[in-house]
Biopython code that builds the backbone (N, CA, C, O; Angstrom):
import numpy as np
from Bio.PDB.StructureBuilder import StructureBuilder

atoms = [
    (1, "UNK", "N", (-88.558, 152.251, 141.581)),
    (1, "UNK", "CA", (-88.785, 153.539, 140.970)),
    (1, "UNK", "C", (-87.898, 154.566, 141.666)),
    (1, "UNK", "O", (-88.000, 154.750, 142.879)),
    (2, "UNK", "N", (-87.044, 155.227, 140.923)),
    (2, "UNK", "CA", (-86.189, 156.276, 141.477)),
    (2, "UNK", "C", (-87.011, 157.546, 141.592)),
    (2, "UNK", "O", (-87.648, 157.960, 140.624)),
    (3, "UNK", "N", (-87.006, 158.179, 142.781)),
    (3, "UNK", "CA", (-87.721, 159.439, 142.893)),
    (3, "UNK", "C", (-86.858, 160.578, 143.377)),
    (3, "UNK", "O", (-87.360, 161.686, 143.568)),
    (4, "UNK", "N", (-85.560, 160.340, 143.586)),
    (4, "UNK", "CA", (-84.661, 161.451, 143.904)),
    (4, "UNK", "C", (-83.224, 161.041, 143.638)),
    (4, "UNK", "O", (-82.770, 159.986, 144.082)),
    (5, "UNK", "N", (-82.526, 161.882, 142.915)),
    (5, "UNK", "CA", (-81.079, 161.738, 142.783)),
    (5, "UNK", "C", (-80.504, 162.877, 143.606)),
    (5, "UNK", "O", (-80.733, 164.050, 143.313)),
    (6, "UNK", "N", (-79.755, 162.517, 144.640)),
    (6, "UNK", "CA", (-79.258, 163.512, 145.574)),
    (6, "UNK", "C", (-78.003, 164.180, 145.037)),
    (6, "UNK", "O", (-77.438, 163.741, 144.035)),
    (7, "UNK", "N", (-77.567, 165.245, 145.708)),
    (7, "UNK", "CA", (-76.477, 166.081, 145.220)),
    (7, "UNK", "C", (-75.178, 165.298, 145.042)),
    (7, "UNK", "O", (-74.366, 165.646, 144.185)),
    (8, "UNK", "N", (-74.970, 164.251, 145.832)),
    (8, "UNK", "CA", (-73.750, 163.449, 145.717)),
    (8, "UNK", "C", (-73.915, 162.276, 144.749)),
    (8, "UNK", "O", (-73.091, 161.362, 144.733)),
    (9, "UNK", "N", (-74.970, 162.302, 143.950)),
    (9, "UNK", "CA", (-75.321, 161.261, 142.978)),
    (9, "UNK", "C", (-75.800, 159.963, 143.612)),
    (9, "UNK", "O", (-75.954, 158.958, 142.918)),
    (10, "UNK", "N", (-76.035, 159.971, 144.916)),
    (10, "UNK", "CA", (-76.685, 158.807, 145.510)),
    (10, "UNK", "C", (-78.156, 158.844, 145.092)),
    (10, "UNK", "O", (-78.647, 159.871, 144.624)),
    (11, "UNK", "N", (-78.848, 157.734, 145.261)),
    (11, "UNK", "CA", (-80.204, 157.613, 144.744)),
    (11, "UNK", "C", (-81.151, 157.183, 145.851)),
    (11, "UNK", "O", (-80.846, 156.282, 146.633)),
    (12, "UNK", "N", (-82.294, 157.833, 145.908)),
    (12, "UNK", "CA", (-83.377, 157.462, 146.811)),
    (12, "UNK", "C", (-84.445, 156.817, 145.933)),
    (12, "UNK", "O", (-84.906, 157.425, 144.966)),
    (13, "UNK", "N", (-84.842, 155.582, 146.267)),
    (13, "UNK", "CA", (-85.804, 154.894, 145.408)),
    (13, "UNK", "C", (-86.710, 153.989, 146.225)),
    (13, "UNK", "O", (-86.422, 153.666, 147.378)),
    (14, "UNK", "N", (-87.802, 153.590, 145.609)),
    (14, "UNK", "CA", (-88.724, 152.649, 146.229)),
    (14, "UNK", "C", (-88.726, 151.366, 145.408)),
    (14, "UNK", "O", (-88.608, 151.394, 144.183)),
    (15, "UNK", "N", (-88.860, 150.261, 146.093)),
    (15, "UNK", "CA", (-88.885, 148.959, 145.430)),
    (15, "UNK", "C", (-90.335, 148.561, 145.206)),
    (15, "UNK", "O", (-90.976, 148.002, 146.095)),
    (16, "UNK", "N", (-90.845, 148.846, 144.027)),
    (16, "UNK", "CA", (-92.259, 148.583, 143.737)),
    (16, "UNK", "C", (-92.551, 147.093, 143.582)),
    (16, "UNK", "O", (-93.715, 146.694, 143.537)),
    (17, "UNK", "N", (-91.513, 146.268, 143.499)),
    (17, "UNK", "CA", (-91.725, 144.823, 143.406)),
    (17, "UNK", "C", (-92.111, 144.221, 144.759)),
    (17, "UNK", "O", (-92.673, 143.127, 144.817)),
    (18, "UNK", "N", (-91.808, 144.933, 145.841)),
    (18, "UNK", "CA", (-92.167, 144.452, 147.171)),
    (18, "UNK", "C", (-93.531, 145.010, 147.556)),
    (18, "UNK", "O", (-93.897, 146.112, 147.149)),
    (19, "UNK", "N", (-94.272, 144.248, 148.334)),
    (19, "UNK", "CA", (-95.672, 144.586, 148.626)),
    (19, "UNK", "C", (-95.866, 145.942, 149.298)),
    (19, "UNK", "O", (-96.824, 146.644, 148.973)),
    (20, "UNK", "N", (-95.003, 146.330, 150.211)),
    (20, "UNK", "CA", (-95.186, 147.604, 150.920)),
    (20, "UNK", "C", (-94.390, 148.744, 150.300)),
    (20, "UNK", "O", (-94.394, 149.854, 150.833)),
    (21, "UNK", "N", (-93.715, 148.496, 149.197)),
    (21, "UNK", "CA", (-92.906, 149.511, 148.503)),
    (21, "UNK", "C", (-91.968, 150.249, 149.456)),
    (21, "UNK", "O", (-92.053, 151.471, 149.579)),
    (22, "UNK", "N", (-91.072, 149.523, 150.133)),
    (22, "UNK", "CA", (-90.164, 150.213, 151.055)),
    (22, "UNK", "C", (-89.230, 151.169, 150.315)),
    (22, "UNK", "O", (-88.954, 150.994, 149.128)),
    (23, "UNK", "N", (-88.754, 152.171, 151.030)),
    (23, "UNK", "CA", (-87.852, 153.167, 150.458)),
    (23, "UNK", "C", (-86.419, 152.782, 150.810)),
    (23, "UNK", "O", (-86.126, 152.370, 151.933)),
    (24, "UNK", "N", (-85.537, 152.925, 149.827)),
    (24, "UNK", "CA", (-84.127, 152.607, 150.022)),
    (24, "UNK", "C", (-83.261, 153.762, 149.548)),
    (24, "UNK", "O", (-83.689, 154.599, 148.752)),
    (25, "UNK", "N", (-82.038, 153.790, 150.051)),
    (25, "UNK", "CA", (-81.028, 154.753, 149.635)),
    (25, "UNK", "C", (-79.850, 153.950, 149.121)),
    (25, "UNK", "O", (-79.379, 153.042, 149.806)),
    (26, "UNK", "N", (-79.367, 154.265, 147.933)),
    (26, "UNK", "CA", (-78.192, 153.614, 147.368)),
    (26, "UNK", "C", (-77.077, 154.647, 147.342)),
    (26, "UNK", "O", (-77.062, 155.522, 146.476)),
    (27, "UNK", "N", (-76.126, 154.553, 148.299)),
    (27, "UNK", "CA", (-75.047, 155.540, 148.368)),
    (27, "UNK", "C", (-74.186, 155.533, 147.105)),
    (27, "UNK", "O", (-74.090, 154.519, 146.414)),
    (28, "UNK", "N", (-73.574, 156.651, 146.818)),
    (28, "UNK", "CA", (-72.691, 156.797, 145.668)),
    (28, "UNK", "C", (-71.565, 155.772, 145.750)),
    (28, "UNK", "O", (-70.973, 155.571, 146.811)),
    (29, "UNK", "N", (-71.277, 155.130, 144.626)),
    (29, "UNK", "CA", (-70.174, 154.185, 144.570)),
    (29, "UNK", "C", (-70.541, 152.750, 144.911)),
    (29, "UNK", "O", (-69.703, 151.856, 144.792)),
    (30, "UNK", "N", (-71.774, 152.515, 145.331)),
    (30, "UNK", "CA", (-72.223, 151.161, 145.650)),
    (30, "UNK", "C", (-73.171, 150.706, 144.551)),
    (30, "UNK", "O", (-74.377, 150.621, 144.780)),
    (31, "UNK", "N", (-72.661, 150.417, 143.384)),
    (31, "UNK", "CA", (-73.473, 150.207, 142.201)),
    (31, "UNK", "C", (-74.410, 149.025, 142.166)),
    (31, "UNK", "O", (-75.094, 148.842, 141.159)),
    (32, "UNK", "N", (-74.485, 148.211, 143.204)),
    (32, "UNK", "CA", (-75.380, 147.061, 143.161)),
    (32, "UNK", "C", (-76.496, 147.201, 144.184)),
    (32, "UNK", "O", (-76.305, 147.777, 145.255)),
    (33, "UNK", "N", (-77.654, 146.672, 143.843)),
    (33, "UNK", "CA", (-78.818, 146.805, 144.718)),
    (33, "UNK", "C", (-78.652, 146.097, 146.053)),
    (33, "UNK", "O", (-79.322, 146.455, 147.021)),
    (34, "UNK", "N", (-77.772, 145.098, 146.130)),
    (34, "UNK", "CA", (-77.583, 144.433, 147.415)),
    (34, "UNK", "C", (-76.879, 145.336, 148.424)),
    (34, "UNK", "O", (-76.803, 144.994, 149.604)),
    (35, "UNK", "N", (-76.368, 146.472, 147.985)),
    (35, "UNK", "CA", (-75.723, 147.450, 148.874)),
    (35, "UNK", "C", (-76.688, 148.545, 149.323)),
    (35, "UNK", "O", (-76.286, 149.484, 150.010)),
    (36, "UNK", "N", (-77.951, 148.429, 148.942)),
    (36, "UNK", "CA", (-78.941, 149.450, 149.297)),
    (36, "UNK", "C", (-79.165, 149.473, 150.809)),
    (36, "UNK", "O", (-78.965, 148.475, 151.500)),
    (37, "UNK", "N", (-79.580, 150.628, 151.295)),
    (37, "UNK", "CA", (-79.820, 150.835, 152.721)),
    (37, "UNK", "C", (-81.294, 151.190, 152.908)),
    (37, "UNK", "O", (-81.770, 152.151, 152.304)),
    (38, "UNK", "N", (-82.031, 150.432, 153.735)),
    (38, "UNK", "CA", (-83.433, 150.801, 153.971)),
    (38, "UNK", "C", (-83.514, 152.130, 154.721)),
    (38, "UNK", "O", (-82.686, 152.417, 155.586)),
    (39, "UNK", "N", (-84.503, 152.922, 154.386)),
    (39, "UNK", "CA", (-84.663, 154.250, 154.974)),
    (39, "UNK", "C", (-86.041, 154.343, 155.616)),
    (39, "UNK", "O", (-87.042, 153.943, 155.021)),
    (40, "UNK", "N", (-86.084, 154.873, 156.829)),
    (40, "UNK", "CA", (-87.372, 155.087, 157.498)),
    (40, "UNK", "C", (-88.196, 156.080, 156.685)),
    (40, "UNK", "O", (-87.633, 156.999, 156.089)),
    (41, "UNK", "N", (-89.518, 155.915, 156.650)),
    (41, "UNK", "CA", (-90.358, 156.822, 155.846)),
    (41, "UNK", "C", (-90.148, 158.302, 156.169)),
    (41, "UNK", "O", (-90.138, 159.130, 155.258)),
    (42, "UNK", "N", (-89.982, 158.647, 157.441)),
    (42, "UNK", "CA", (-89.770, 160.051, 157.799)),
    (42, "UNK", "C", (-88.470, 160.590, 157.238)),
    (42, "UNK", "O", (-88.413, 161.725, 156.763)),
    (43, "UNK", "N", (-87.420, 159.773, 157.294)),
    (43, "UNK", "CA", (-86.130, 160.185, 156.747)),
    (43, "UNK", "C", (-86.200, 160.276, 155.229)),
    (43, "UNK", "O", (-85.605, 161.169, 154.625)),
    (44, "UNK", "N", (-86.924, 159.354, 154.619)),
    (44, "UNK", "CA", (-87.093, 159.399, 153.166)),
    (44, "UNK", "C", (-87.769, 160.699, 152.743)),
    (44, "UNK", "O", (-87.357, 161.322, 151.764)),
    (45, "UNK", "N", (-88.801, 161.112, 153.473)),
    (45, "UNK", "CA", (-89.495, 162.370, 153.157)),
    (45, "UNK", "C", (-88.561, 163.559, 153.326)),
    (45, "UNK", "O", (-88.587, 164.491, 152.522)),
    (46, "UNK", "N", (-87.732, 163.530, 154.372)),
    (46, "UNK", "CA", (-86.784, 164.620, 154.605)),
    (46, "UNK", "C", (-85.748, 164.672, 153.484)),
    (46, "UNK", "O", (-85.435, 165.750, 152.978)),
    (47, "UNK", "N", (-85.213, 163.509, 153.092)),
    (47, "UNK", "CA", (-84.226, 163.466, 152.013)),
    (47, "UNK", "C", (-84.842, 163.939, 150.697)),
    (47, "UNK", "O", (-84.199, 164.652, 149.926)),
    (48, "UNK", "N", (-86.073, 163.545, 150.447)),
    (48, "UNK", "CA", (-86.760, 163.976, 149.227)),
    (48, "UNK", "C", (-86.989, 165.488, 149.248)),
    (48, "UNK", "O", (-86.893, 166.146, 148.211)),
    (49, "UNK", "N", (-87.290, 166.038, 150.426)),
    (49, "UNK", "CA", (-87.462, 167.485, 150.574)),
    (49, "UNK", "C", (-86.168, 168.213, 150.256)),
    (49, "UNK", "O", (-86.173, 169.201, 149.523)),
    (50, "UNK", "N", (-85.057, 167.730, 150.804)),
    (50, "UNK", "CA", (-83.761, 168.357, 150.529)),
    (50, "UNK", "C", (-83.418, 168.294, 149.045)),
    (50, "UNK", "O", (-82.881, 169.254, 148.492)),
    (51, "UNK", "N", (-83.721, 167.177, 148.401)),
    (51, "UNK", "CA", (-83.466, 167.056, 146.962)),
    (51, "UNK", "C", (-84.313, 168.062, 146.180)),
    (51, "UNK", "O", (-83.823, 168.684, 145.238)),
    (52, "UNK", "N", (-85.572, 168.224, 146.565)),
    (52, "UNK", "CA", (-86.459, 169.181, 145.890)),
    (52, "UNK", "C", (-85.992, 170.615, 146.118)),
    (52, "UNK", "O", (-86.063, 171.444, 145.210)),
    (53, "UNK", "N", (-85.512, 170.911, 147.330)),
    (53, "UNK", "CA", (-84.998, 172.258, 147.606)),
    (53, "UNK", "C", (-83.749, 172.536, 146.783)),
    (53, "UNK", "O", (-83.555, 173.656, 146.311)),
    (54, "UNK", "N", (-82.911, 171.540, 146.609)),
    (54, "UNK", "CA", (-81.709, 171.705, 145.788)),
    (54, "UNK", "C", (-82.096, 171.955, 144.330)),
    (54, "UNK", "O", (-81.487, 172.789, 143.661)),
    (55, "UNK", "N", (-83.099, 171.238, 143.840)),
    (55, "UNK", "CA", (-83.582, 171.468, 142.470)),
    (55, "UNK", "C", (-84.108, 172.892, 142.315)),
    (55, "UNK", "O", (-83.868, 173.541, 141.297)),
    (56, "UNK", "N", (-84.825, 173.372, 143.326)),
    (56, "UNK", "CA", (-85.348, 174.737, 143.291)),
    (56, "UNK", "C", (-84.202, 175.744, 143.281)),
    (56, "UNK", "O", (-84.227, 176.712, 142.521)),
    (57, "UNK", "N", (-83.202, 175.515, 144.123)),
    (57, "UNK", "CA", (-82.045, 176.406, 144.169)),
    (57, "UNK", "C", (-81.332, 176.439, 142.818)),
    (57, "UNK", "O", (-80.950, 177.509, 142.344)),
    (58, "UNK", "N", (-81.153, 175.287, 142.207)),
    (58, "UNK", "CA", (-80.506, 175.212, 140.893)),
    (58, "UNK", "C", (-81.325, 175.951, 139.839)),
    (58, "UNK", "O", (-80.764, 176.653, 138.997)),
    (59, "UNK", "N", (-82.638, 175.798, 139.880)),
    (59, "UNK", "CA", (-83.509, 176.506, 138.936)),
    (59, "UNK", "C", (-83.374, 178.016, 139.108)),
    (59, "UNK", "O", (-83.326, 178.753, 138.123)),
    (60, "UNK", "N", (-83.314, 178.478, 140.355)),
    (60, "UNK", "CA", (-83.132, 179.907, 140.610)),
    (60, "UNK", "C", (-81.792, 180.381, 140.062)),
    (60, "UNK", "O", (-81.722, 181.415, 139.397)),
    (61, "UNK", "N", (-80.731, 179.630, 140.337)),
    (61, "UNK", "CA", (-79.402, 180.019, 139.858)),
    (61, "UNK", "C", (-79.362, 180.076, 138.336)),
    (61, "UNK", "O", (-78.798, 181.008, 137.762)),
    (62, "UNK", "N", (-79.955, 179.089, 137.685)),
    (62, "UNK", "CA", (-79.931, 179.032, 136.217)),
    (62, "UNK", "C", (-80.772, 180.118, 135.560)),
    (62, "UNK", "O", (-80.494, 180.519, 134.430)),
    (63, "UNK", "N", (-81.799, 180.596, 136.258)),
    (63, "UNK", "CA", (-82.669, 181.618, 135.678)),
    (63, "UNK", "C", (-82.250, 183.036, 136.058)),
    (63, "UNK", "O", (-82.786, 184.008, 135.525)),
    (64, "UNK", "N", (-81.297, 183.154, 136.975)),
    (64, "UNK", "CA", (-80.852, 184.471, 137.408)),
    (64, "UNK", "C", (-81.745, 185.120, 138.451)),
    (64, "UNK", "O", (-81.530, 186.276, 138.815)),
    (65, "UNK", "N", (-82.750, 184.388, 138.939)),
    (65, "UNK", "CA", (-83.614, 184.937, 139.987)),
    (65, "UNK", "C", (-82.855, 185.006, 141.307)),
    (65, "UNK", "O", (-81.990, 184.175, 141.583)),
    (66, "UNK", "N", (-83.185, 185.995, 142.107)),
    (66, "UNK", "CA", (-82.477, 186.216, 143.370)),
    (66, "UNK", "C", (-83.059, 185.370, 144.492)),
    (66, "UNK", "O", (-84.274, 185.296, 144.671)),
    (67, "UNK", "N", (-82.169, 184.737, 145.242)),
    (67, "UNK", "CA", (-82.576, 184.018, 146.446)),
    (67, "UNK", "C", (-82.583, 184.980, 147.625)),
    (67, "UNK", "O", (-83.473, 184.933, 148.475)),
    (68, "UNK", "N", (-81.588, 185.848, 147.666)),
    (68, "UNK", "CA", (-81.488, 186.826, 148.750)),
    (68, "UNK", "C", (-82.038, 188.167, 148.294)),
    (68, "UNK", "O", (-82.003, 188.491, 147.107)),
    (69, "UNK", "N", (-82.549, 188.948, 149.247)),
    (69, "UNK", "CA", (-83.225, 190.197, 148.889)),
    (69, "UNK", "C", (-82.269, 191.356, 148.663)),
    (69, "UNK", "O", (-82.682, 192.398, 148.153)),
    (70, "UNK", "N", (-80.997, 191.204, 149.029)),
    (70, "UNK", "CA", (-80.027, 192.258, 148.757)),
    (70, "UNK", "C", (-78.643, 191.638, 148.569)),
    (70, "UNK", "O", (-78.456, 190.442, 148.790)),
    (71, "UNK", "N", (-77.688, 192.452, 148.162)),
    (71, "UNK", "CA", (-76.349, 191.948, 147.867)),
    (71, "UNK", "C", (-75.597, 191.488, 149.103)),
    (71, "UNK", "O", (-74.652, 190.707, 148.990)),
    (72, "UNK", "N", (-75.992, 191.951, 150.275)),
    (72, "UNK", "CA", (-75.317, 191.551, 151.507)),
    (72, "UNK", "C", (-75.763, 190.171, 151.977)),
    (72, "UNK", "O", (-75.237, 189.654, 152.963)),
    (73, "UNK", "N", (-76.720, 189.575, 151.286)),
    (73, "UNK", "CA", (-77.240, 188.278, 151.710)),
    (73, "UNK", "C", (-78.053, 188.385, 152.981)),
    (73, "UNK", "O", (-78.147, 187.438, 153.762)),
    (74, "UNK", "N", (-78.638, 189.555, 153.176)),
    (74, "UNK", "CA", (-79.387, 189.837, 154.408)),
    (74, "UNK", "C", (-80.863, 189.541, 154.196)),
    (74, "UNK", "O", (-81.635, 190.434, 153.846)),
    (75, "UNK", "N", (-81.254, 188.307, 154.403)),
    (75, "UNK", "CA", (-82.655, 187.943, 154.254)),
    (75, "UNK", "C", (-82.947, 187.311, 152.906)),
    (75, "UNK", "O", (-82.210, 187.504, 151.940)),
    (76, "UNK", "N", (-84.021, 186.563, 152.858)),
    (76, "UNK", "CA", (-84.413, 185.864, 151.644)),
    (76, "UNK", "C", (-85.438, 186.677, 150.862)),
    (76, "UNK", "O", (-86.255, 187.390, 151.445)),
    (77, "UNK", "N", (-85.386, 186.562, 149.535)),
    (77, "UNK", "CA", (-86.369, 187.209, 148.670)),
    (77, "UNK", "C", (-87.737, 186.578, 148.909)),
    (77, "UNK", "O", (-87.834, 185.384, 149.193)),
    (78, "UNK", "N", (-88.774, 187.368, 148.796)),
    (78, "UNK", "CA", (-90.136, 186.906, 149.071)),
    (78, "UNK", "C", (-90.546, 185.739, 148.165)),
    (78, "UNK", "O", (-91.131, 184.765, 148.638)),
    (79, "UNK", "N", (-90.241, 185.835, 146.869)),
    (79, "UNK", "CA", (-90.613, 184.757, 145.943)),
    (79, "UNK", "C", (-89.931, 183.450, 146.331)),
    (79, "UNK", "O", (-90.553, 182.388, 146.294)),
    (80, "UNK", "N", (-88.656, 183.524, 146.703)),
    (80, "UNK", "CA", (-87.916, 182.334, 147.143)),
    (80, "UNK", "C", (-88.582, 181.737, 148.382)),
    (80, "UNK", "O", (-88.802, 180.527, 148.448)),
    (81, "UNK", "N", (-88.897, 182.569, 149.344)),
    (81, "UNK", "CA", (-89.524, 182.090, 150.579)),
    (81, "UNK", "C", (-90.841, 181.373, 150.301)),
    (81, "UNK", "O", (-91.120, 180.329, 150.890)),
    (82, "UNK", "N", (-91.645, 181.929, 149.408)),
    (82, "UNK", "CA", (-92.928, 181.308, 149.081)),
    (82, "UNK", "C", (-92.740, 179.957, 148.392)),
    (82, "UNK", "O", (-93.468, 179.005, 148.675)),
    (83, "UNK", "N", (-91.772, 179.877, 147.496)),
    (83, "UNK", "CA", (-91.544, 178.615, 146.792)),
    (83, "UNK", "C", (-90.946, 177.558, 147.717)),
    (83, "UNK", "O", (-91.271, 176.377, 147.598)),
    (84, "UNK", "N", (-90.077, 177.969, 148.635)),
    (84, "UNK", "CA", (-89.523, 177.035, 149.618)),
    (84, "UNK", "C", (-90.640, 176.483, 150.490)),
    (84, "UNK", "O", (-90.704, 175.281, 150.744)),
    (85, "UNK", "N", (-91.508, 177.356, 150.939)),
    (85, "UNK", "CA", (-92.623, 176.898, 151.778)),
    (85, "UNK", "C", (-93.499, 175.895, 151.019)),
    (85, "UNK", "O", (-93.943, 174.903, 151.596)),
    (86, "UNK", "N", (-93.747, 176.146, 149.738)),
    (86, "UNK", "CA", (-94.559, 175.220, 148.938)),
    (86, "UNK", "C", (-93.891, 173.848, 148.842)),
    (86, "UNK", "O", (-94.567, 172.822, 148.922)),
    (87, "UNK", "N", (-92.575, 173.828, 148.672)),
    (87, "UNK", "CA", (-91.844, 172.553, 148.620)),
    (87, "UNK", "C", (-91.959, 171.824, 149.954)),
    (87, "UNK", "O", (-92.260, 170.631, 149.989)),
    (88, "UNK", "N", (-91.721, 172.535, 151.044)),
    (88, "UNK", "CA", (-91.768, 171.907, 152.369)),
    (88, "UNK", "C", (-93.175, 171.412, 152.682)),
    (88, "UNK", "O", (-93.341, 170.317, 153.220)),
    (89, "UNK", "N", (-94.181, 172.202, 152.353)),
    (89, "UNK", "CA", (-95.562, 171.776, 152.613)),
    (89, "UNK", "C", (-95.939, 170.557, 151.774)),
    (89, "UNK", "O", (-96.761, 169.746, 152.199)),
    (90, "UNK", "N", (-95.353, 170.422, 150.601)),
    (90, "UNK", "CA", (-95.638, 169.265, 149.751)),
    (90, "UNK", "C", (-95.065, 167.985, 150.356)),
    (90, "UNK", "O", (-95.745, 166.959, 150.405)),
    (91, "UNK", "N", (-93.821, 168.044, 150.813)),
    (91, "UNK", "CA", (-93.141, 166.837, 151.272)),
    (91, "UNK", "C", (-93.231, 166.608, 152.779)),
    (91, "UNK", "O", (-93.246, 165.461, 153.226)),
    (92, "UNK", "N", (-93.291, 167.661, 153.553)),
    (92, "UNK", "CA", (-93.322, 167.549, 155.021)),
    (92, "UNK", "C", (-94.409, 168.445, 155.605)),
    (92, "UNK", "O", (-94.104, 169.317, 156.418)),
    (93, "UNK", "N", (-95.655, 168.257, 155.220)),
    (93, "UNK", "CA", (-96.706, 169.194, 155.632)),
    (93, "UNK", "C", (-96.841, 169.353, 157.146)),
    (93, "UNK", "O", (-97.130, 170.447, 157.630)),
    (94, "UNK", "N", (-96.636, 168.278, 157.889)),
    (94, "UNK", "CA", (-96.799, 168.363, 159.338)),
    (94, "UNK", "C", (-95.638, 169.072, 160.029)),
    (94, "UNK", "O", (-95.726, 169.403, 161.211)),
    (95, "UNK", "N", (-94.540, 169.308, 159.290)),
    (95, "UNK", "CA", (-93.371, 169.956, 159.886)),
    (95, "UNK", "C", (-93.020, 171.283, 159.213)),
    (95, "UNK", "O", (-91.957, 171.842, 159.485)),
    (96, "UNK", "N", (-93.876, 171.788, 158.354)),
    (96, "UNK", "CA", (-93.549, 172.972, 157.556)),
    (96, "UNK", "C", (-93.197, 174.183, 158.413)),
    (96, "UNK", "O", (-92.215, 174.869, 158.130)),
    (97, "UNK", "N", (-93.966, 174.454, 159.439)),
    (97, "UNK", "CA", (-93.713, 175.647, 160.260)),
    (97, "UNK", "C", (-92.353, 175.573, 160.940)),
    (97, "UNK", "O", (-91.598, 176.545, 160.919)),
    (98, "UNK", "N", (-92.034, 174.438, 161.539)),
    (98, "UNK", "CA", (-90.753, 174.289, 162.227)),
    (98, "UNK", "C", (-89.577, 174.290, 161.278)),
    (98, "UNK", "O", (-88.537, 174.873, 161.583)),
    (99, "UNK", "N", (-89.721, 173.648, 160.132)),
    (99, "UNK", "CA", (-88.655, 173.588, 159.143)),
    (99, "UNK", "C", (-88.353, 174.983, 158.620)),
    (99, "UNK", "O", (-87.192, 175.382, 158.527)),
    (100, "UNK", "N", (-89.395, 175.717, 158.280)),
    (100, "UNK", "CA", (-89.207, 177.079, 157.760)),
    (100, "UNK", "C", (-88.608, 177.998, 158.815)),
    (100, "UNK", "O", (-87.762, 178.836, 158.500)),
    (101, "UNK", "N", (-89.035, 177.851, 160.056)),
    (101, "UNK", "CA", (-88.488, 178.683, 161.132)),
    (101, "UNK", "C", (-87.005, 178.388, 161.337)),
    (101, "UNK", "O", (-86.213, 179.303, 161.563)),
    (102, "UNK", "N", (-86.633, 177.122, 161.259)),
    (102, "UNK", "CA", (-85.234, 176.738, 161.447)),
    (102, "UNK", "C", (-84.346, 177.306, 160.348)),
    (102, "UNK", "O", (-83.195, 177.663, 160.600)),
    (103, "UNK", "N", (-84.872, 177.391, 159.139)),
    (103, "UNK", "CA", (-84.112, 177.936, 158.019)),
    (103, "UNK", "C", (-84.296, 179.437, 157.868)),
    (103, "UNK", "O", (-83.666, 180.061, 157.015)),
    (104, "UNK", "N", (-85.158, 180.015, 158.693)),
    (104, "UNK", "CA", (-85.458, 181.444, 158.653)),
    (104, "UNK", "C", (-85.975, 181.873, 157.280)),
    (104, "UNK", "O", (-85.583, 182.911, 156.747)),
    (105, "UNK", "N", (-86.864, 181.049, 156.720)),
    (105, "UNK", "CA", (-87.537, 181.378, 155.461)),
    (105, "UNK", "C", (-89.022, 181.173, 155.665)),
    (105, "UNK", "O", (-89.463, 180.790, 156.749)),
    (106, "UNK", "N", (-89.781, 181.424, 154.637)),
    (106, "UNK", "CA", (-91.242, 181.243, 154.624)),
    (106, "UNK", "C", (-91.885, 182.368, 155.355)),
    (106, "UNK", "O", (-93.110, 182.413, 155.465)),
]
sb = StructureBuilder()
sb.init_structure("model")
sb.init_model(0)
sb.init_chain("A")
sb.init_seg("    ")
for serial, (resi, resn, name, xyz) in enumerate(atoms, 1):
    if name == "N":
        sb.init_residue(resn, " ", resi, " ")
    sb.init_atom(name, np.array(xyz, "f"), 0.0, 1.0, " ", f" {name:<3s}", serial, name[0])
structure = sb.get_structure()
C-alpha cells in the first residue's frame, strides 16, 4: 500500500503481504520492487510528515493563502502555524514540540 509519494517522485509504501507490514522506500528511477530499501519506523514517520507538510504547502500555494505573515517573510502566518502543528502532531506526536521549535512554527 503506497502512503506517500515524495517530492522527487520516490514512493514510501508498506508491504501488506508480509506479516509485520514493514515500511519501504522505493527511490526514483528504481522501478522494480527488488530495489526497495527498508526504512526504520521512526524514519518512515518522519518521511511521511515531510510529505504531508509538502502537500499542505502546495495547498496553500494553490489557494493563495499566505504562509508568511508579511511580505518580508518575517514570521509565519497564524493559520499556517496551526495547520503545521496539526500535521506534526498527527505523524510525530511525541516530537511535535521539538519539531515545531526547530522550524520556528507552531
